[in-house]
C-alpha positions in Angstrom: 122.5 92.0 114.3 119.3 93.8 113.6 117.2 93.0 116.8 117.1 90.7 119.6 116.0 87.9 117.2 117.7 88.1 113.8 120.7 88.6 112.3 119.7 89.7 108.9 116.5 90.9 108.0 113.6 88.4 106.7 113.3 88.6 103.1 110.2 87.9 101.0 111.1 85.0 99.8 111.2 83.1 103.1 108.2 84.7 104.7 106.5 83.4 101.3 108.0 80.2 102.1 106.6 80.3 105.8 103.3 81.1 104.5 103.2 77.7 102.1 104.3 75.7 104.6 101.1 77.0 106.6 99.0 76.0 103.6 98.6 79.6 102.0 99.7 80.8 98.7 100.5 84.4 99.4 100.2 87.0 102.8 98.2 89.3 101.0 95.3 86.7 100.0 94.8 85.0 103.9 91.5 86.2 105.4 90.6 82.8 106.3 91.1 81.6 109.9 92.7 78.5 110.7 93.1 76.6 114.0 95.6 73.9 115.5 93.6 71.0 113.4 93.9 72.5 110.6 97.9 72.7 110.9 97.9 69.1 111.9 95.7 67.6 109.1 98.3 69.8 106.7 101.4 68.5 108.4 102.7 72.2 108.8 105.2 70.8 111.5 106.7 68.5 108.8 107.3 71.3 106.4 108.6 73.9 109.1 111.1 71.1 109.7 112.2 71.0 106.0 113.0 74.5 106.4 114.7 74.5 109.0 118.2 75.3 107.2 116.6 78.7 105.9 115.4 80.0 109.1 118.7 79.3 110.9 120.2 81.5 108.5 118.1 84.3 109.8 118.0 83.9 113.8 121.0 84.4 115.9 122.8 81.5 117.0 120.9 81.3 120.8 117.9 82.2 119.2 118.1 79.5 116.3 118.8 77.1 119.2 115.8 78.1 121.4 113.4 77.8 118.2 114.5 75.4 116.0 116.8 73.0 117.7 114.1 71.7 119.9 111.1 69.4 118.8 108.8 71.6 116.9 105.4 71.8 118.1 102.2 73.5 116.9 102.9 75.9 119.7 106.6 76.5 118.9 105.5 76.7 114.9 103.5 79.3 115.8 105.9 81.4 117.6 108.2 81.6 114.3 105.6 82.5 112.1 104.4 85.3 114.2 108.6 86.5 114.2 109.0 86.5 111.0 105.7 88.4 109.8 106.0 90.8 112.1 109.2 92.2 110.0 106.9 92.7 107.3 104.2 94.5 109.1 101.5 91.6 109.7 100.8 90.2 113.2 99.1 87.1 114.1 95.6 87.6 115.5 94.0 85.1 117.8 90.3 84.7 119.4 89.2 81.5 121.3 85.7 80.0 120.6 83.9 77.0 122.0 82.4 74.2 119.6 80.6 71.6 121.4 82.2 72.6 124.6 85.7 72.0 123.4 87.5 75.3 123.1 89.1 75.8 119.8 91.7 78.7 119.3 91.6 80.0 116.0 94.6 82.3 113.8 94.6 84.9 111.4 97.4 87.0 109.8 96.2 90.5 109.9 98.1 94.0 108.6 99.5 95.9 111.2 98.0 99.3 110.6 100.4 101.1 113.4 103.4 100.1 111.3 104.7 102.2 108.6 106.0 100.0 105.7 108.7 101.5 103.6 107.2 104.5 102.2 109.4 107.3 100.4 108.8 110.6 101.5 110.1 113.8 99.3 111.0 116.8 101.0 111.6 120.0 99.4 113.3 123.3 100.7 112.6 126.5 98.8 
């Protein structure tokens, strides 16, 4: 167990599978925000449903039961995305906007500047 959610560190492949399910090709090229209606049009819930068995390999059993064995909703798949991209140093930014009197929440994946990625440091003693 590496933390309170995952029994093994999510690798780049599963994160790319998740990103593809949300309709994007690459995590580094996501600058276009999306909203819940975009996810419904892209049938993201159905795509995440197909990834369930792969995702279960990463969650500890009680968390897999909480997040994957219940009926998937837009809210739950956004939570799953948020948890997985956090391990790669990204976060899910959101803001609300009113369009024609209707509140719409927009989401965008952003790089977390506070997280230090795997960098190599050389320490020399002279």
